[in-house]
C-alpha positions in Angstrom: 10.7 -14.6 9.2 7.0 -14.8 9.4 4.7 -13.7 6.6 2.8 -10.4 6.8 -0.4 -11.1 8.6 -3.8 -10.1 7.0 -4.2 -7.4 9.7 -0.7 -6.0 8.8 -1.5 -6.1 5.1 -4.8 -4.3 5.7 -3.2 -1.8 8.0 -0.6 -1.0 5.4 -3.2 -0.4 2.7 -5.1 1.9 5.0 -1.8 3.7 6.0 -1.1 4.3 2.3 -4.5 5.9 1.8 -4.3 8.0 5.0 -1.0 9.5 3.8 -2.6 10.6 0.5 -1.5 7.9 -1.8 -3.8 5.8 -3.9 -3.5 2.1 -3.9 -3.4 1.7 -7.7 -3.5 -1.7 -9.3 0.2 -1.4 -10.0 1.1 -0.5 -6.4 -1.1 -3.4 -5.2 0.7 -5.8 -7.5 4.1 -4.6 -6.3 3.1 -4.9 -2.6 1.7 -8.4 -3.2 4.9 -9.5 -4.9 7.0 -8.2 -2.0 4.7 -10.0 0.5 4.7 -13.2 -1.5 8.5 -13.2 -1.7 9.2 -12.3 1.9 12.6 -13.5 2.9 13.9 -13.5 -0.6 15.5 -10.0 -0.4 14.5 -9.0 -4.0 16.1 -6.2 -6.0 13.9 -3.7 -7.8 14.7 -5.5 -11.0 13.6 -8.8 -9.5 10.4 -7.2 -8.2 9.8 -5.8 -11.7 10.3 -9.2 -13.4 7.7 -10.8 -11.0 5.2 -7.9 -11.3 5.4 -7.8 -15.1 3.9 -11.3 -15.1 0.7 -9.9 -13.6 0.8 -6.4 -15.0 2.6 -6.6 -18.4 2.1 -2.9 -19.0 4.0 -1.8 -15.9 7.2 0.1 -16.4 10.5 -0.3 -14.4 10.3 3.4 -13.4 6.9 2.8 -11.7 8.4 -0.1 -9.7 11.4 2.1 -8.7 9.1 4.9 -7.6 6.8 2.6 -5.7 9.6 0.8 -3.9 11.1 4.2 -2.9 7.7 5.3 -1.6 7.3 2.1 0.4 10.8 2.6 1.9 9.9 6.2 2.8 6.7 5.0 4.4 8.6 2.5 6.5 6.8 -0.5 5.0 10.0 -2.0 3.6 13.7 -1.3 4.2 16.6 -1.3 1.9 19.5 -3.6 2.7 22.9 -3.8 1.1 24.6 -7.1 1.2 27.9 -6.1 -0.5 26.8 -7.5 -3.9 26.4 -4.0 -5.5 22.6 -4.3 -5.4 20.1 -2.8 -3.1 17.6 -5.4 -1.9 14.3 -4.9 0.0 12.5 -6.6 2.7 9.3 -6.1 4.7 9.3 -4.4 8.1 7.0 -5.9 10.7 5.3 -3.9 13.5 6.8 -6.2 16.1 10.4 -5.7 15.0 12.2 -3.0 17.0 15.2 -3.1 14.7 16.3 -4.7 11.4 17.1 -8.4 11.8 20.5 -9.7 11.2 21.7 -11.6 8.1 24.1 -14.4 7.4 25.5 -14.2 3.9 27.2 -17.1 2.2 30.2 -15.9 0.2 30.2 -19.0 -1.9 26.6 -19.3 -3.1 25.1 -15.9 -2.1 22.4 -17.5 0.1 21.0 -15.1 2.7 19.8 -16.5 6.0 17.8 -14.3 8.3 18.6 -14.4 12.0 15.5 -14.2 14.1 15.6 -12.2 17.3 17.6 -9.2 18.3 20.8 -10.5 19.7 22.3 -7.2 20.5 20.0 -5.8 23.1 22.6 -5.8 25.9 25.3 -4.3 23.6 22.9 -1.6 22.5 22.0 -0.8 26.2 25.8 -0.5 27.0 26.4 1.9 24.1 23.4 4.0 25.1 24.7 4.3 28.7 28.4 4.8 27.9 28.0 7.2 25.1 24.7 8.9 26.0 23.5 7.9 22.5 20.0 6.7 21.7 20.2 3.9 19.2 17.2 3.9 16.8 18.3 1.0 14.6 21.3 -1.2 13.7 22.2 -3.6 10.9 24.5 -6.6 11.3 25.7 -8.8 8.5 27.8 -11.9 9.0 29.8 -13.2 5.9 30.9 -16.8 5.8 30.1 -20.2 4.3 26.7 -21.8 4.7 26.3 -25.4 5.7 25.5 -26.6 2.2 28.6 -25.0 0.6 30.7 -26.2 3.5 29.4 -29.8 3.0 30.0 -29.6 -0.7 33.6 -28.4 -0.3 34.4 -31.4 2.0 33.2 -33.9 -0.6 
């Protein structure tokens, strides 16, 4: 996936202020870590470990509250990849839905599938069931090419 553009980053910071939230140094550090690690699907604890390097005084509770706020504001979304951890990723303005993920059951690698491959299925569901689809999430579990190659050797 592509990185958050400078315009999206600025728009996010303005959006936060417009909704009555201050962009504290701690929140800025958390947002910066999420942006820098886009595509890594970090847990709150992993975000905390990274932010702590820049803001040693920050507490885990602050990171949890900020991540929850960012999720509520629609800046990031929570994804569950069947590993008992909630992970988070950025939401881009140009994405209509969450993108799909390929999850390797051997090494845990997460590969993002670009593009929404389910548009025609979504349209069929909407027509057949008179149901407006707002979002969907698809996860494919299998073995990545690296693990597949290693198991053959």
